[in-house]
Structure formats: C-alpha cells, structure tokens
C-alpha positions as CSV (number, residue, x, y, z in Angstrom):
1,R,0.0,0.0,0.0
2,R,2.9,2.3,0.6
3,G,4.2,1.6,-2.9
4,L,0.7,2.3,-4.3
5,A,0.8,5.7,-2.5
6,I,4.2,6.5,-3.9
7,Y,3.2,5.6,-7.5
8,R,0.1,7.7,-7.2
9,R,2.1,10.6,-5.9
10,L,4.5,10.3,-8.8
11,G,1.7,9.9,-11.3
12,N,3.0,6.6,-12.5
13,E,-0.1,4.9,-13.7
14,L,1.6,1.6,-14.6
15,G,3.2,1.5,-11.2
16,V,-0.3,2.1,-9.7
17,A,-1.6,-0.8,-11.8
18,Y,1.1,-3.2,-10.7
19,A,0.7,-2.2,-7.1
20,L,-3.1,-2.7,-7.2
21,T,-2.5,-6.1,-8.9
22,S,-0.3,-7.2,-6.0
23,I,-2.7,-5.9,-3.4
24,G,-5.6,-7.7,-5.1
25,G,-3.6,-10.9,-5.1
26,V,-2.6,-10.7,-1.5
27,L,-6.2,-9.9,-0.4
28,R,-7.5,-12.8,-2.6
29,V,-5.8,-15.4,-0.5
30,R,-8.5,-17.5,1.2
31,A,-7.1,-17.1,4.7
32,R,-7.5,-13.3,4.6
33,R,-11.1,-13.4,3.1
34,R,-10.9,-9.7,2.2
35,W,-12.5,-10.5,-1.2
36,D,-14.4,-7.2,-1.6
37,E,-11.2,-5.3,-1.2
38,S,-9.5,-7.6,-3.6
39,I,-12.2,-7.1,-6.2
40,E,-11.9,-3.3,-5.9
41,A,-8.1,-3.5,-6.4
42,F,-8.5,-5.7,-9.5
43,L,-11.3,-3.5,-10.9
44,Q,-9.0,-0.5,-10.6
45,C,-5.9,-2.1,-12.0
46,I,-7.4,-3.8,-15.1
47,P,-8.3,-0.6,-17.0
48,L,-4.9,0.9,-16.2
49,L,-3.1,-2.2,-17.5
50,K,-5.3,-2.2,-20.7
51,A,-4.7,1.6,-21.2
52,A,-0.9,0.9,-20.9
53,G,-1.1,-1.8,-23.5
54,R,-0.3,-4.5,-21.0
55,R,-3.0,-6.9,-22.3
56,R,-1.3,-10.1,-20.9
57,Q,-1.0,-8.6,-17.4
58,A,-4.6,-7.4,-17.7
59,A,-5.8,-10.9,-18.6
60,I,-3.9,-12.4,-15.7
61,A,-5.5,-9.9,-13.3
62,L,-8.9,-10.8,-14.9
63,V,-8.2,-14.5,-14.1
64,S,-7.5,-13.5,-10.5
65,L,-10.6,-11.3,-10.3
66,G,-12.6,-14.3,-11.7
67,D,-11.2,-16.5,-9.0
68,V,-12.4,-14.0,-6.3
69,Y,-15.9,-13.9,-7.9
70,H,-15.8,-17.7,-7.8
71,L,-14.9,-17.7,-4.1
72,K,-17.8,-15.4,-3.5
73,S,-20.2,-17.6,-5.6
74,M,-20.7,-14.7,-8.0
75,W,-21.0,-17.0,-11.1
76,A,-22.1,-14.6,-13.7
77,E,-19.2,-12.2,-12.9
78,A,-16.7,-15.1,-12.7
79,Y,-17.9,-16.3,-16.1
80,Q,-17.6,-12.9,-17.6
81,C,-14.0,-12.5,-16.4
82,F,-13.0,-15.9,-17.6
83,D,-14.6,-15.4,-20.9
84,E,-12.8,-12.1,-21.5
85,C,-9.5,-13.7,-20.3
86,F,-9.9,-16.5,-22.7
87,A,-10.4,-14.1,-25.6
88,L,-7.4,-12.0,-24.6
89,F,-5.1,-15.0,-24.1
90,S,-6.3,-16.6,-27.4
91,D,-5.6,-13.3,-29.2
92,L,-2.2,-13.2,-27.7
93,G,-1.5,-16.7,-28.8
94,D,-0.9,-18.0,-25.3
95,Q,-2.5,-21.4,-25.4
96,M,-1.5,-22.5,-21.9
97,W,-3.2,-19.5,-20.2
98,A,-6.1,-19.6,-22.7
99,Q,-6.8,-23.3,-21.9
100,N,-6.3,-22.7,-18.2
101,T,-9.0,-20.1,-18.4
102,R,-11.1,-22.5,-20.4
103,R,-10.8,-24.9,-17.5
104,H,-12.1,-22.2,-15.2
105,I,-15.0,-21.6,-17.5
106,G,-15.8,-25.3,-17.4
107,V,-15.9,-25.2,-13.6
108,V,-18.4,-22.4,-13.7
109,H,-20.5,-24.3,-16.2
110,L,-20.5,-27.4,-14.0
111,I,-21.5,-25.4,-10.9
112,L,-24.3,-23.9,-12.9
113,G,-25.6,-27.3,-13.9
114,R,-24.3,-27.3,-17.5
115,P,-22.2,-30.5,-17.6
116,Q,-22.1,-30.8,-21.4
117,Q,-20.6,-27.3,-21.7
118,A,-18.2,-28.1,-18.8
119,M,-17.1,-31.3,-20.5
120,S,-16.5,-29.5,-23.8
121,C,-14.3,-27.0,-22.0
122,F,-12.4,-29.6,-20.0
123,S,-11.8,-31.8,-23.1
124,E,-10.4,-28.9,-25.1
125,A,-8.2,-27.9,-22.2
126,L,-7.0,-31.4,-21.6
127,A,-5.9,-31.9,-25.2
128,T,-3.8,-28.7,-25.0
129,F,-2.2,-29.5,-21.6
130,K,-1.2,-33.0,-23.0
131,Q,0.2,-31.4,-26.1
132,I,2.3,-28.8,-24.3
133,G,3.3,-31.2,-21.5
134,D,1.7,-29.3,-18.6
135,R,1.2,-32.4,-16.3
136,R,-0.2,-30.4,-13.3
137,K,-2.9,-28.8,-15.3
138,E,-3.5,-32.1,-17.1
139,A,-4.2,-33.7,-13.7
140,L,-6.4,-30.9,-12.5
141,T,-8.4,-31.2,-15.7
142,L,-8.7,-34.9,-15.4
143,W,-10.0,-34.4,-11.9
144,A,-12.6,-31.9,-13.2
145,I,-13.7,-34.4,-15.9
146,G,-14.2,-36.9,-13.0
147,E,-16.5,-34.3,-11.4
148,V,-18.6,-34.1,-14.6
149,H,-18.9,-37.8,-14.7
150,A,-20.0,-37.9,-11.0
151,Y,-22.5,-35.1,-11.7
152,D,-24.0,-37.2,-14.5
153,G,-24.1,-40.3,-12.3
154,R,-21.5,-42.1,-14.3
155,F,-19.5,-43.2,-11.3
156,T,-17.3,-45.8,-12.9
157,E,-16.0,-43.2,-15.4
158,S,-15.7,-40.7,-12.6
159,V,-13.5,-43.0,-10.5
160,A,-11.4,-43.9,-13.5
161,S,-10.8,-40.2,-14.3
162,Y,-9.9,-39.5,-10.6
163,Q,-7.5,-42.5,-10.7
164,V,-5.7,-41.2,-13.8
165,A,-5.5,-37.7,-12.3
166,L,-4.1,-39.2,-9.1
167,A,-1.5,-41.1,-11.0
168,V,-0.4,-38.0,-12.9
169,F,-0.2,-36.0,-9.6
170,Q,1.9,-38.8,-8.0
171,D,4.1,-38.9,-11.1
172,I,4.9,-35.2,-10.9
173,K,5.3,-34.9,-7.1
C-alpha cells in the first residue's frame, strides 16, 4: 500500500496498476477473506493495464478477479471475467493461459448445472495440456472431468478419471 501511494504521488499509472494487482492478489488469499477489497483492487488495475497496452497482465488480473468472484459464488461475474480472459489469451497466442482459463469456464458451467458445456471446456483444455506437456494442469483437468462424470451419475467413469488424475499427480510430485 505504501508503494501504491508512492506511485500515485509520482503519477506513475503503470506502477499504480502493478501495485493494485499485487494488493488484489494478497487480499484474494482465502485465509484473509478480504475479497471485496481484492475485487476493488482488480477492478481499478485492469483498466490501467489495458490503457498501458499490458494486455497479458490485464488478462492475468482478470483471471484473479474471476477467482475471487468464484470464491464469492458470483458465477455470472466469474464467467464474464474468464470469458474475457480466454479471448485475450487466445488473441495473444498464449494457449496455456487460454486453456487454463477455459478450464475455469468449465468449472463455472458445472457449478451452474451445465455438464455438457463443462465437458467441452475440459476436453479442449486437456488436449492442449497434454500437447504442451503441462502435467499439473492435465491432472487438474482430469479431476474436473471426473467431477462431470460424477455429476452425470457415471460413477465408474468418474472413479477412472480420478485415478488417472491421481497417477499424474503422483508422477509429478
């Protein structure tokens, strides 16, 4: 917060944006539960980052904002953030972040009772994570696919997906 005050005093908008991003991230941590303050910090920093042409950083801040909305069960707002992030990351050619965001969109779909849309998101993300070799995100996505199967009452497929996810997690330790 002292850094934020200094950047504001200097009129350094980009410094203000980065300070607000950091503040939002610290306040987002579950143990603090200062989610409203985190939302406010992200809502202030994102337009500044966009105005400075820092689209990737703005997209990362949007993912964080979407996470906070998720923690607060504000599903429409979370979906909107993740959808915008996906578009930004796709436009930037950053497939890892785009598909990580797609995975977040899938989680929101599942929570809202849309398992087919969730499975579509998870399947697309899983293919990308396998292709780029991101084993951790692969395992997280396999776990999410298990959740879709469980939601649909397909418990054999659910357990199989969880087991594959567990094996990947154990492999990457």
